[in-house]
C-alpha positions, 0 to 999 in steps of 0.5 A, a space after each residue: 828900638 827903632 827897627 821895624 824889619 825882621 832882621 837887625 844888622 850891626 855896622 859901626 859908622 867908620 867901617 864898611 860892608 862889602 857890596 854883597 854883604 846883606 845879600 849873602 847874609 840874607 840868603 842864608 837867613 831865608 834858606 834857614 828861617 829857623 836860625 837866629 843869627 848869620 855872620 860873615 868874615 871880616 877884613 881888618 884894614 891897617 891904621 897906617 899904610 905901612 901896617 899889615 892888612 889882616 883878614 879873618 881866615 879861620 875856617 867857619 863851621 857850616 852851622 851851629 844848632 845848639 847853645 853848646 856849639 855857639 859857646 864853643 865858637 865864642 870861647 874856644 874857636 874865636 869864630 864869634 867875635 865880641 863885637 856886635 858888627 857883622 852880625 845879622 840877627 832876628 829882631 824878635 830874638 833880640 826883643 824876646 831876650 831883652 838883648 840891648 846895649 848899656 848906654 854911655 859906656 865904652 866897650 859896650 859889646 862885652 855885656 851885649 855879646 855875653 847876653 847873646 851867647 846865653 840864648 843863641 842856639 841857631 847860627 849860620 856862618 858865611 864863608 866870605 868876607 862881608 865886613 871891612 873893619 877900619 882901625 883908626 887913630 882918634 876913634 871913640 875907643 882910642 881917643 878915650 883916656 886910660 881912666 875912662 877905658 878902665 872905668 868902662 871895662 870895670 862896669 862891664 865886667 861887673 855886669 857880667 859877674 852878676 849875670 853868670 849863667 846857672 850851670 855855666 859859671 865855670 866856663 864863663 868865669 874861666 874866660 871872663 875871669 882871665 881877661 879880668 885878671 889881665 886888666 887888673 894887672 894893667 889898671 889896678 895901680 891907677 884904680 884900686 877898685 880893680 883889686 876889689 873886683 878881682 877878689 869878687 871874681 875869685 870868690 865867685 870862682 870858689 863858689 863855683 868850684 873852679 878857683 884853681 882852674 881859673 888861676 886869677 892872681 893879683 899882679 903888681 905892675 
């Protein structure tokens, strides 16, 4: 809401960007003014010095120009992360589609990125590392209790379930429903509401004629 520029870039407060990050992303944006988002690669730094440093080395496609291709990058190729960071987006695009974050909840990137892929059609990928993601102990996410994390996840997936894209239910239930089933297996004993919500996903899967493909099961742990 405070932004006044043509583009918005997302950066977590404990991460870093490379010296040429904004120049690289903006060069693509200026070269292709019709695009709505530019994304680079990320480098993941370890929590401890003994851990391995990892980099996103997947080969990015040169461009995507349809929502079908955007969804393929997100659901199949893992070229678009759920996290908001390292994405340069047109401010008008975000405003036009009312894409914003749910406040006072953990994992707020889940419903945010779900809204993003609903409308995103014109994307460019930069084949260079532009973002340095620092995994660290004591962050908001790692410092939260298991119950706090479970409650936030439940709230986020409830929002997704109520906003499924008409004609895209099978794809979205297939991806988010499987994640929901895994989380249910992890949190249902502590929070019985997870079982109620997984049943809601199962019912929605039946309505969308994709219950068998999703294979969502209640797993006792």
